[in-house]
C-alpha positions in Angstrom: 22.4 20.0 -5.8 18.9 21.4 -6.0 18.4 21.0 -2.2 21.7 22.9 -1.5 20.7 25.8 -3.8 17.2 26.0 -2.2 18.7 26.0 1.4 21.2 28.7 0.4 18.5 30.9 -1.1 16.3 30.6 2.0 19.4 31.5 4.1 20.1 34.6 2.0 16.5 35.7 2.2 16.4 35.3 6.0 19.7 37.2 6.5 18.3 40.1 4.3 15.1 40.1 6.4 17.1 40.3 9.6 19.3 43.1 8.3 16.2 45.2 7.3 14.3 44.5 10.5 11.3 42.8 8.9 9.7 39.4 9.2 10.7 36.8 6.7 7.0 35.8 6.4 3.8 37.4 7.3 1.9 35.5 10.0 -1.7 36.2 11.2 -1.9 37.9 14.6 -4.3 36.0 17.0 -7.5 37.7 18.0 -8.5 36.9 21.6 -11.7 37.4 23.6 -11.1 41.0 24.5 -10.3 42.0 20.9 -13.3 40.1 19.5 -15.5 41.7 22.2 -14.2 45.2 21.1 -15.0 44.3 17.5 -18.6 43.4 18.3 -19.0 46.6 20.4 -17.8 48.6 17.4 -20.1 46.7 14.9 -23.2 46.9 17.1 -22.7 50.7 17.6 -23.9 51.3 14.1 -27.7 51.4 13.9 -27.7 48.9 11.1 -28.8 45.3 10.5 -25.4 44.5 9.0 -23.7 45.2 12.4 -25.8 42.6 14.1 -25.3 40.0 11.4 -21.5 40.6 11.3 -21.2 40.4 15.0 -22.9 36.9 15.1 -20.8 35.7 12.1 -17.6 36.7 14.0 -18.6 35.3 17.4 -19.9 32.0 15.9 -16.6 31.5 14.0 -14.6 32.4 17.1 -16.4 30.1 19.7 -16.3 27.2 17.2 -12.5 27.6 16.7 -13.4 27.2 13.0 -12.1 28.3 9.7 -13.5 31.6 8.4 -15.5 30.1 5.6 -17.1 27.3 7.6 -19.9 29.2 9.4 -21.6 29.7 6.0 -22.4 26.0 5.8 -24.0 25.6 9.3 -27.7 24.5 8.9 -30.7 24.7 11.2 -31.6 21.2 9.9 -28.6 19.9 11.8 -29.4 21.8 15.0 -31.1 20.6 18.2 -31.4 21.5 21.8 -29.3 19.4 24.2 -31.7 19.0 27.1 -29.0 17.8 29.5 -27.1 21.0 29.3 -29.9 23.1 27.7 -27.6 24.4 25.0 -27.8 24.4 21.2 -26.0 21.5 19.5 -25.3 21.7 15.8 -23.0 20.3 13.1 -19.9 22.2 12.1 -19.5 21.5 8.3 -16.0 21.7 7.0 -16.4 22.2 3.3 -12.6 22.3 2.8 -12.0 18.8 4.3 -15.4 17.4 3.5 -16.1 16.5 7.2 -18.8 17.1 9.7 -18.2 17.4 13.5 -20.3 18.2 16.5 -20.4 21.7 17.8 -22.2 23.6 20.6 -22.5 27.0 22.2 -22.6 28.1 25.8 -23.8 31.4 27.3 -21.0 33.8 27.9 -20.0 34.3 31.5 -19.1 37.9 31.2 -20.5 39.9 28.3 -23.2 40.1 25.7 -20.7 40.9 23.0 -19.5 37.3 23.0 -22.8 35.6 23.9 -24.0 33.4 21.0 -27.6 33.4 22.3 -27.9 37.1 22.9 -26.6 37.9 19.4 -28.8 35.2 18.0 -31.8 36.9 19.6 -30.9 40.2 17.8 -30.4 38.2 14.6 -33.8 36.6 14.8 -35.5 40.0 15.7 -34.1 41.2 12.3 -35.3 38.1 10.4 -32.4 35.7 10.8 -31.0 36.6 7.4 -33.9 35.2 5.4 -33.9 38.2 3.1 -30.6 37.0 1.6 -32.4 34.0 0.1 -34.2 36.2 -2.5 -31.0 38.0 -3.6 -29.6 37.1 -7.0 -26.1 36.1 -5.7 -27.7 33.5 -3.5 -29.4 31.8 -6.4 -26.3 32.2 -8.6 -24.1 30.5 -5.9 -26.4 27.6 -5.2 -28.1 27.0 -8.6 -25.3 27.9 -11.0 -22.2 27.0 -9.0 -23.5 24.2 -6.8 -26.0 22.9 -9.4 -28.9 22.9 -6.9 -32.6 23.1 -7.9 -34.5 26.3 -7.2 -37.0 24.6 -5.0 -34.3 23.1 -2.9 -32.7 26.5 -1.9 -35.0 27.0 1.1 -34.6 23.4 2.2 -30.9 24.1 2.9 -32.0 26.1 6.0 -28.5 27.7 6.3 -28.0 29.5 9.6 -26.2 32.4 7.9 -27.5 32.8 4.3 -25.4 36.0 4.0 -22.2 33.9 4.2 -23.1 31.5 1.4 -21.5 33.5 -1.4 -18.0 33.9 0.1 -17.8 33.5 3.9 -14.0 33.8 4.1 -14.0 37.1 2.2 -17.0 38.4 4.3 -15.1 37.6 7.6 -12.0 39.2 6.2 -13.9 42.4 5.2 -15.3 42.6 8.7 -11.9 42.4 10.3 -10.5 44.9 7.8 -13.3 47.3 8.7 -12.3 47.1 12.3 -8.6 47.8 11.7 -7.6 51.1 13.2 -11.1 51.7 14.7 -11.1 49.1 17.4 -8.7 48.9 20.4 -6.3 46.0 20.0 -6.7 45.8 16.2 -4.3 48.4 14.8 -3.9 49.2 11.1 -0.4 47.8 10.8 -1.3 44.4 12.3 -1.5 41.3 10.1 -5.1 40.5 11.2 -6.8 38.0 8.8 -9.8 35.6 9.0 -7.3 33.0 10.3 -6.7 35.3 13.3 -10.0 34.3 14.8 -9.1 30.6 14.8 -5.6 31.2 16.2 -6.9 33.4 19.0 -9.7 31.0 19.9 -7.3 28.1 20.1 -4.9 29.9 22.4 -7.8 31.1 24.6 -9.0 27.5 25.1 -5.6 26.1 25.9 -4.8 29.0 28.3 -8.1 29.1 30.1 -8.7 25.3 30.5 -5.2 24.0 30.3 -6.4 21.1 28.3 -4.6 20.7 25.0 -6.7 17.8 23.9 -9.9 19.9 24.3 -8.4 22.5 22.0 -7.5 19.9 19.5 -11.0 18.4 19.6 -13.0 21.6 19.3 -10.7 22.9 16.5 -11.4 19.8 14.4 -7.8 18.4 14.4 -8.6 15.1 16.0 -7.8 13.0 12.9 -4.4 14.4 12.1 -1.9 11.7 11.2 0.8 12.8 13.7 -1.5 12.2 16.6 -3.5 9.4 15.0 -3.7 7.0 17.9 -4.5 9.7 20.5 -7.2 11.2 18.4 -8.7 7.9 17.5 -9.3 7.2 21.2 -10.6 10.7 21.9 -12.7 11.3 18.8 -15.9 10.4 20.5 -15.2 12.3 23.7 -17.8 15.1 23.8 -16.5 16.0 27.2 -13.6 17.7 25.5 -16.0 19.7 23.3 -17.8 20.9 26.5 -14.5 21.8 28.3 -13.3 23.8 25.3 -16.8 25.4 24.9 -16.9 26.6 28.5 -13.3 27.9 28.2 -13.9 30.0 25.1 -17.1 31.4 26.8 -15.0 32.8 29.6 -15.6 30.3 32.4 -12.7 29.3 34.8 -11.2 25.8 34.4 -12.7 24.5 37.7 -16.3 24.8 36.4 -18.0 21.5 35.9 -21.4 22.6 34.7 -23.1 25.7 33.6 -26.9 26.4 33.8 -28.1 28.5 30.9 -30.4 31.5 31.4 -34.1 30.4 31.5 -37.5 32.1 31.9 -38.6 29.6 34.6 -38.5 32.1 37.4 -40.8 34.4 35.4 -43.2 31.7 34.1 -43.9 30.1 37.5 -45.5 33.3 38.7 -47.8 33.6 35.7 -51.2 31.9 35.3 -52.0 29.8 32.3 -53.4 32.6 30.2 -50.4 34.9 31.0 -48.0 32.1 30.2 -49.6 31.6 26.8 -49.5 35.3 26.2 -45.8 35.5 26.9 -45.2 32.4 24.7 -47.0 34.1 21.8 -44.9 37.2 22.4 -41.6 35.4 22.3 -42.3 33.5 19.2 -43.7 36.4 17.3 -40.6 38.4 18.3 -38.4 35.7 16.7 -40.8 34.9 13.8 -39.0 34.6 10.4 -40.1 34.2 6.8 -39.1 30.6 6.8 -40.5 29.9 10.3 -37.2 28.5 11.5 -38.0 27.8 15.2 -41.3 25.9 14.4 -40.1 23.9 11.4 -37.0 22.7 13.0 -38.4 22.1 16.5 -36.2 24.8 18.1 -38.8 26.4 20.3 -36.7 25.8 23.4 -33.8 27.5 21.6 -36.2 30.5 21.3 -36.7 30.6 25.1 -32.9 30.5 25.7 -32.5 33.4 23.3 -35.3 35.4 25.0 -33.8 34.8 28.4 -30.3 35.8 27.2 -31.8 38.9 25.5 -33.3 40.1 28.8 -30.3 39.1 30.8 -28.1 41.6 28.9 -30.7 44.1 27.8 -29.7 47.0 30.1 -26.0 46.7 29.1 -27.0 46.5 25.4 -29.2 49.6 25.6 -26.4 51.5 27.3 -24.3 50.8 24.3 -26.7 51.3 21.4 -29.5 53.5 23.0 -33.2 52.8 22.6 -33.1 54.1 19.1 -31.3 51.0 17.7 -33.4 49.1 15.2 -33.5 46.0 17.4 -34.7 47.8 20.5 -37.3 49.7 18.5 -38.7 46.5 17.2 -38.6 44.9 20.6 -40.4 47.8 22.4 -43.0 48.1 19.6 -44.0 44.5 19.8 -43.9 44.6 23.7 -46.4 47.4 23.7 -48.7 45.5 21.5 -48.8 42.7 24.1 -49.1 45.2 27.0 -45.5 44.8 28.2 -43.7 48.0 29.1 -39.9 48.4 28.8 -39.8 48.6 32.6 -41.4 45.1 32.8 -38.7 43.7 30.5 -36.0 45.2 32.7 -37.6 43.7 35.8 -37.8 40.3 34.1 -34.1 40.7 33.1 -33.2 41.3 36.8 -35.1 38.1 37.8 -33.3 36.1 35.0 -29.9 37.4 36.0 -30.5 36.6 39.7 -31.7 33.1 38.8 -28.7 32.6 36.6 -26.3 33.6 39.3 -28.1 31.4 41.9 -27.9 28.3 39.8 -24.2 29.0 38.9 -23.0 30.2 42.2 -20.2 27.6 42.0 -18.7 29.5 39.1 -17.7 32.4 41.4 -15.9 30.1 43.9 -12.2 29.9 43.3 -10.2 26.7 43.3 -8.9 27.6 46.8 -12.2 28.7 48.3 -14.6 26.0 47.0 -16.1 25.3 50.5 -19.6 23.8 50.1 -20.8 25.7 53.2 -19.7 29.0 51.7 -21.4 28.1 48.4 -24.6 27.1 50.2 -24.6 30.4 52.0 -24.0 32.4 48.8 -26.7 30.3 47.0 -29.2 31.0 49.8 -28.7 34.7 49.7 -29.0 34.9 45.9 -32.0 32.6 46.1 -33.7 34.9 48.5 -33.0 37.9 46.2 -34.6 36.0 43.3 -37.7 35.2 45.3 -37.9 38.8 46.5 -37.6 40.1 42.9 -40.2 37.5 41.7 -42.6 38.5 44.5 -42.2 42.2 43.7 -43.0 41.5 40.1 -46.0 39.4 41.1 -47.3 42.1 43.5 -47.0 44.7 40.7 -49.1 42.5 38.4 -51.7 42.1 41.2 -51.8 45.9 41.7 -52.4 46.4 38.0 -55.3 44.0 38.1 -56.8 45.7 41.2 -56.5 49.1 39.5 -58.3 47.7 36.5 -61.1 46.3 38.7 -61.4 49.6 40.5 -61.8 51.4 37.2 -64.6 49.0 36.2 -66.4 49.5 39.5 -66.3 53.3 39.0 
C-alpha cells in the first residue's frame, strides 16, 4: 500500500509540472570548454589576484572531471613530472569517497584560458596561494576541525590553500558570479559546481569517443554495476591520457603531444646566459614555502615558463600590460636585463617549436600522409631555426655594441 501511494503522489506531481510547463526536478546544466573558457576570460579581466586564483581553481576541477570540493585536497607532495610525456602527474584526492587516484594535465591545444600550465604560471607569479596559510580560517579548519598540529600545516603543501575551507562553496560562488555576465552562462540557468563535472565528462566522450576513458578520468572505475570491466581497466593509464588530451582540445586521432619547452632558446645561450635565465625563471616562480625546490618540481617550473611565453601576446591583449601579473613579470625581467620584446621573441620561438613537434596534430584522419607531415614539419622547423638565429644575431649585436662603447 505504501508503494502505491508513493507512485500515485509522484505521478500527480509530474502531471502538475507538465501542466505548468516546468521541470519536475532541477538538474545542473553542463558547462563545456567554450563556457569555461568564457568564464576564465571574464575572471582574468579583473586586475586582481582573485581572478587568477579562481581561474585555476575552475580549470583544474574541469580538466580533472572532478567534484567541486576535491581540488582543495590536491597536494604538491603528491606531484611529480612525468618525463615520458613531460607533464605534471599528481594525486586526485576524493575526500567524499576516501579514495586517491592518478591525475595529470596536458597543455591546451587552443587557448590559454584552459591551459593548466599557463594559469599555474600566473598563480606562481602571485605566490601560489601561500598567503592563505596565515589566515585565521585556514588554521581553524585544519587545527580545530581536522585536529592537526600547528607545525604540520605547512607540511600539507596543498596546491590550493584558498580552497581548504570550503572548496565546493568557493567553486559555486565563482559560477554564480559569472551568471549573466558571461556568454553561455545565463542568469536563469541551473549552473552549479556539478556543472563542471557534467560538462567535462560530455566533452571527453564526444571528443575522443571513448566511454571507458571518461569513466576512468572521472573516477567511476570501481562502481558495482561495471565491476568486472573496471577491475580489468583500473590500472590502464592510457585511458587517463586519452581523456586528458580530449579535455584539452586535441582531436581523437592524436597519439602523443609534446609540451612547450625552452630547449629552442637554451641551446643558443652560453653557460652563463643559461644560468642567468634559470635564476630568472625560479625567482619569477619563487614562493614563501619554496614549492618548486622542496618538492623537486623544477622541471614543472620550466613547463610553466614556456607556457607563459607561448600565450603571452594573447594574454596581454586581454588584460593589458597594467595587469598585476604582467607588471611583476616585466619588473623582474628588467632586473635581469630582459626586455618585453625579448620575451615576445622567445614566445615566438617556443610556439614555432611546439607546432613543429606537434605537426601531426593538425593532420586530419583523412589526410594523415607521412610525406605531407614531413613537408609541414620541415617548413616549420626552418621557421624555428630562422627565429632562433634572428634572436642569436640580436644578442651578438648587443654584445658588439657594448664592446664598441667600451672601446670609445
